[in-house]
N, C-alpha and C positions, 0 to 999 in steps of 0.2 A: 307747080303751075306758074312759076316765075314771081309769085307774090312774095312780099317781104315777110320774114318770120315774125310772128307776134307772140309775145309771152304774156300770159294773163287772160288771153281770149283765144278762141279757136280759129281765128282768121277774120277777114273784113266782113264776112256775112254773119258773124256770130257776136256782133257788138253787144247785143242785149244779154249775152251769157258770159259776162266777165267774172273772174275769180274775186271773191271778197276774202282777203287774207294776205299771207306773206309767202313769198317764193324765194328759194336760195338754191344755188348750185344746179342750174339747168344744164343738162348734157344731151347732145344728140349725136349718135354714132352710126356709121354705116357697117357696123360689125355686130353680129349676134352674140351677145355676152351670155355666159353660163350663169346658173343659179349661184355658184360659188363666188363669181365675180361680183354679182349684184349684192350678195350678202356681205362681202368684204367692203364694198363702197358704203353700205349702210353702217356696218360695225365701226369703220374707221372714224365716222363722224358722230355716231350715236353714243359711243362709249370709247373715246380715243385712248384713255389711259390703260384699260385692260388689254386693248387690242394691240397697242404699239408700245414696246418697251424702250424707254429712253436711257441711253448710256450716260456716263459722266462726261461733262463738257471738258474737252482737252484743249489746252491753249499753249501757245509758244511762250517760252520764258527764257530770260538770260541769266537770272539769279538761281541759286540752289532752290529747287522747288520740289515738294513732295505732297501727294494727296492721299487721303485715306479712302478706301473702297469698301462697300458693304461686305459683311462677313458671309461666308458660305458654309454649308452643312450646319446651319443653325439648329436644324431639327435632328441632328445626330451628335454623337460624341466621338472625337473631340470637335471643337469649333475651329474654323479656319479664319484667321484675320488676314486681310488683304490691303495692299497699298501699291503706289506706283511713284517712281522717281520721274519727274517731268524734265528737269534740267539739273546738271551737276556743276554748273559754272565752269571754272577753269580746271577743276580737279575731277577726273572721272572716277576716282576711287571713293565711293561714298558708303558710309555705314548707316544702316537703318535700324530703327527700333519701333516696337509697338508698346505704347504706354496705356495701361488699362486699369480700370477701377470700377466701383459701383456707381460713381457719378463722374461727370466731366471735371477734371482738375485743371483744365486750362493749359496755357502755354508758358507759365512762369518758369518752369523747370521740371526735369524728369523726377526730381526728388519729391515732387508734390503727388506723384502717382504711387499707388500701392504696389504695382507690378510694372517692371520695365523688361520686356522680352526682346533679346536681339533677333534681328531678321536677316542678318548676313550683310554682305558687301556687294555693291554693283560697280560695274566698270563703264557705264554709259547711261544716256538719257532714255526716257520712255521705257524703262524697265519695270516690270511688275514683280512684286515680292509678296510672300505670304508665310505664315507659320501656323502650326496647330497648337491650340491651347487647351489644357485639361484643368480639372479642379474647379470648374464653375458650378454654382448652385442653381438648381432649377427654380424658376419663378423669380429669380433676382435679376433686375435690370443691370446691364453692364455697358460701359462706354470705353472706346479706345480712340487714340490719335496716333498718327505716325510722326516720328521724330527722325531727322536725317542730319548727319554731320560729316564734314570733310575739311580740308585745309582752307577752303574758301569761306567757311563759316558753318552755321547750323540753322535749321529751320523746322517749323511745325506745319502739319497739315492744317488748312483753314477749317475744314469740316471734321467733326467727330462722328463716329458711328456708334449708335446705341441699339442694343438688341436684348432679347430675353430667350432663354432656352426652355423647352417644355419640361414638365415634371415626369411624363410617361410617354413611352412609345410602344406600339403594338404592331406586329407584322401580321398581315392577312395574305395567305398564300393560296395557290390554286393547284395543289398537288393532285386533286381529283380530275383536273381537266387534261386529258391526254388525246384530244381530238386534233385533226389535221388543219382546221381553220383557225386563223387568228381573229379573235373577236375584237372589233374596233369600237371604242366609245361605248363599252358595255355598261348598262346601269346595274350596279351590284348592290343588293340589299345587305347592309351590315347591321347586326343586332348587338347592342351593348347592354350589359346588366350584371348584377352581382352573381349570376350563374357562371360568369367567366372568372377563373381563378386570378386573384390579385387585382381585380377591377373594383373601383369604388368611386361613386359620384363625388365623394369628398376630395378626390385628387384633382378635380377641376377648379380653375379659378372662378368660373361661373357655373356652379353645379345646378343652379335653377334652370338655366336655359342652354347650357352646353356651348356658350358663345366662343370658347377657346378651343373647341375641337377643330382639328385640321387633318386632311389626308394628303399624302404625297405619293409620287411614283417611288420606285425602289431606290432612287438616288437620295431620298430624304430631303429634297429641295423643291422639286417641281410640284406646286400645289394643284390639287384636283378639285373639280366642281363637285359639290354635294348638296343634298337637300335633306333636311330633317323632317320626316313624316310625323314622328311623335317623339317627344323627349319626356321621359317618366322617371324621376329620381326614386320612385317607390317600386319600380319594376323594370321592364324592358324598353329600351329606346330603339327606334327604327330609323335608319339613315340610308339614303340612296346615294351611291358614289359613282361618278362617271369614270370608269377605268379606261385609259387610252388604248391599251392593247393587252389581251390575254392570249398568249401563243402556246403555252404548255405548262407542265407541272412546275417548272423552275421559276415562273413569274410570281411576283408578289408586290404589294403596296404597303404603305405604313399609315397608321393612325397616330396622331399626337394630341396631347392635351396637357393642361397645366401652364398655359401661357398667361402673361399679364394682359395681353391684348385679347379682350373678350368681345370684340366687335365681329360678328360673323361675316363671312365673305358674301358678295352679292349673289352668288349662285344659289344660296339657300332660299332665295325668294324670287329670283328673276326667270326661272325656268331653264337656265342654261345647262343644268345637269342632264337634260334630255336632248340628245343630238338633234339640232334644228334641221339637219339634212334628211332626217328620217321620221321623227315622231310628229304625228298629227294631233294626238291627244293621249293623255295618261291620267286615269282616274283611280286614285288609291281607295276610293270608297270609304274614306275615313270620316266623312260627314254625310248626312242624308242629302244635303244639297252638294253633291259630289263636285269637288274642285278639280280642274284640269291643271296638272303640274307643269305642262309645257308652256312655251312662250305664246301659244295660240289662245290661251285663256278661254277654252270652251267649257265654262263652268255650268253645272247642271242645277236645275230646280226640281226638288222632290214634290211628287203629287201622291195623293192617297195617304197611306199610313206607313211609308217606308221607315223601317226601324234600323238603328245602328246597333250592331252587336259587337262585343269585344273580342270574340273568337274568330277572327279572320285569319288569312294566311300571312298577312303583314299588318300588324296593328288590328284595326277593326274591319268590319265588312258591312255592307247593306243587305238587309233581309227584305224580300218582296213576297207579297201574299198571293200572287198569281191572278188577282182579280182587279184591284184598284191601284196597285203600287207601281210607280215607275219614276225615272229621273230623265229630264230632257233639257238640253242646252238650247239657247235661242236660235231662231231660224237663220240669223246672220252669221252663225258659227257653223254652217254646214261643212262637213269634212269631205264630201263626195268628190269634188274637183281635185282636191289634193291627193286623194287615194287613187282615183283613175283606174288604170288597168293593171298596175303593179302595186301590191299591198300585202300587209300582214296584220291580222287582227287576232288578239288573244285575250284570255281572261282566266281567272281561277273561279270555279263555280262549285257549289254544293246544292244540287237540285233536290227538291221534295218530290215524292211520287206523284205523277200526274198521268192519268190514263187517257189515251186516245186524243191527245191535243199537243200542238206545237208549243214550245216555250222559247220565247225570243230573249236572247242574251243582250243583243244590241242591234240597232238598225236605224235607217233613215227612210225606208220605204213607206209611201203613203198612197200608192196607186200607180198604174201605168207601168213603164219599164225602167223607172229611175230609182236610184237609191240602192240600198242593200239590206239583207236580213242575215243575221248570224244567230242560229237557233239549235235547239234539240228538237228532233222531229217527233211525230206522234206514234212511232213504232214502240213496242214494248222494250226494245233494247236502248232507247234514248240515243239514236244516231245523231251525230253532228250533221248539220246541214247549213248550206250557204246559198243565198239567192242574189243574183245581180243580172241585169239586162235580160230578164225573163228566163234565166237558166238556173236550174237547181243543181247543186253539187252535194254529194253525200259521203260521209265517212262510214266505212263498214266495220265499226267496232263499237261495243257498248260503252256508254258512260253511266256509271253506277250512281244511283240515288244515294243521298246521305253521306257521301264521301267527297272531300275536297279533291278536285280534279283540275289539272291545267289543260286547257283546250286552246288550239290555235288553228288558223287557216291562212294559207299563203296562195297568192296567184301572180303569175308572170306570163302573160300571153296564154298559150294553151296548157301551160304547166300549172297544175293545182295540187295542193296537198293539205290534208288534215293531220293534226298531231294530237295525241292524248298522252298526258304525263311525259312529254318529251320524246315520244316514240312516234315516227311516221306510221300511219295506218292506211290500209287500202282505201283509195278515194275514187269515186265514180262520178262522171259528169265532166263537161267541158269547162265550166266556169265562165263568168262574164265580166266585162269591165263595168265599173260603177259609174252610172250616169248621174248628173247633178240634179238631185231632187229639190234642193233649196231648203231642206229641213235640217234643223239642228240634230245632233246625235241623240238618240234615245237609248237609255240603259235600263235593262229589265223589260223592254218591249221594243216595238218599232214605231215609226212616226204616225201610223194610222191607229196606234194604241191597241192593236189586236194581239191575241195569244201572249199574254204577259207571263213573265217568268215567276216560278214559285220556288223559293229557296234563297240562298245567299250568293252574292257576287262580290269578288274582290279583284283589284288590279286589272282593270280593263285597259288595253293598250291598242292604239291604231297607228300603223306606220305606212308611209308611202314608198317603202322599199320591201323587197321580198327577202325574208330571212331564211337562212339555211337550217338544216337539221341540227347542226352543232349549236347554233345560237338558241334555237328553241329548247334544246336539251339543257343548256346552261340556265335559261330562264326558269325552267322547271326545277332543276337541281338546287338553284340558289334558295328557293323558298320551300322545297319539299322537306328539308331537314334531315335527309337520309344520306346525303352524299358528301358532307364536309366541304361544301363549296360556298364560301371560302373556309379555310382552316385558320383558326385564331391562335396566335402565340400567347404566352403569358405576357402581361404588360411588363415592359422593361423600365423600372423606375430609375431616376437619376441618383437615388441613394443606394447604398449597398444592400442587396437583397438576394436571398438564396431560398430555394424551395426543395423540400424533401419529397421525392417521388416514391411510388409504390415499389416494394421489393419484388424481385423476379427470381426465376430459376431456383425455386425451393427444392430442397432435398432433406433427408433425415437429419443431418447434422450441419447443413450449410445453406446459404442463401446469398443472393446478390442484392446489395442495397444501392440505391440510386439517388442522385440529386442534380440540381441545375442552378447555375448562376443567372439570376434575373437582372442584377444591376451591380455596378462596381463603384458608383459614387465618384469621389474625387481621385481615387487611385486606380491602378491597373493591377491585374493578377492577384486578387486577394488570397490570403491563406484560407484553405478550406478543410473542414473536418467533418467526419461522421461521429456523432455521439450516440451510443446505443446501450441498452440495458433491458432488464426484464419489464420495467415500467417506464412510463414517460416521466423524466426527471425535470421537465420544464426548461426555462430559459434563464434561470438564475446564474448559471455559470457552468463551464465544462467540468469543473471539479465535482459537480453533483452526480455525474454519470460514471458508471463502472468502467466503461470502455470509450476511448477517444482515439479515432483513427485519422491520421493526417492524410490529406489527399494532395498536398503540395500547393503550389501557387501559380500553376500554368493554365489558369482558366479565365476565359473572357465572357462577356455578356452573351447569354443564350447557350453557352456550352454545358453539356451534361457530363457528369462524372459518376463513377461507380467503383465498388470494390467487392470482393468475395469474402464472406465470413465463414 
């Protein structure tokens, strides 16, 4: 209207409604920005360091100059030391060294360092160099500096690099996933405990809290977001890991532990394990006042006599009595607008027998045509049902009482689909978009508190995207415990470790005996033997055994070996 822009009030006619507070970075654009753009603007300033990676400052120099760069493959063996020549002065032929030790030995001379490793010769400036180093001890801090020399003189890097390698590495693979879809930012449940061969909480630098646990992509370098739902040194621990991509059976990630750094990453508490572009709410049901693990913080309050039981599908679950029990988040945390017309809602349930009545798993409906209802219907077969915008949709397959069952519903326009235990089932009804009821999400009922659920509920998830059949199958398989999704390797310790595997191919006078190298410590290709006898002769020495079969020295970490007797 030609009036001057005013910041802090809505214009000349809104003088009485001025902002009380602080304003920064006001932007007005004539371009419709996407949700990803808006998220990036927020992340850039809300948490700049994780969002933006800063490289090493590079400067012009006239004297011989070398800098040390951070090591790579710190979570794997061997470790890679890195450096860069900035300037060679008048002599382009410069020889570089890595000087390393358990502490920084300074720049007085290379003889002060326990190890001096040649890194080659360069013929120019701005040249990077690196070398692989073996023989490091897990849990021990190390430091290195770069030293460079030529006819013009010699110099040290100003900065030293300090690091620690972990005590153990475990590979988690997805050999059971042979679907056509790539799963992006998939939340994978990882369970750790003494039921895994070679695993022990004593291997951790922080066994009480697991603060030194880390997950990476297959490169062993790129850290992954994860959330610890439960850490139990006397039993099984439950951890959710955000896997960037699962495309097929060849994909895998790593878990590491045994670091000196026991400060857990921010993702363990800030909700970033759950993709902010999709998840509206995730309730593990590990507390009666069920907490939302996403950044949305739609935390619930328990009413009635909601009970926490230890036998859920992941850690514990909440048990509802079907009459007075439910959990509800505040009205200001309504998910309806976020879900809209395209959504996925899922849960693990174990229903008690209820005759002739609906049982609401979750919902926001309290009257009219707004909100939603996710429920088991009143039929004897316990059909899945979903209500939105005055339209009911039904799944035409039974949900058995007394058994843990994964149930899910997806809607995108006219396309609706129910799933039971990862399998799409016949679905009838058009399905509706979710109108904004203004109610906080109710778990174990709906917002008008009618038709409460009787039984146990675990892992309720609400997403503002429609998930396909492969994603739903993977969610079921991950917790079902029948599909080896993921498959766990033996932990690979940084010390020398070997495992005897079960014998195979038995015959009257023969058998195949098997083993595997789990760790090689400071060396490579360890000498490997089978010791066998009528009885177990223990570990006092190979001389105690009647038969000792050499398997040579051509074995690396994770490799299996065998021989026929």
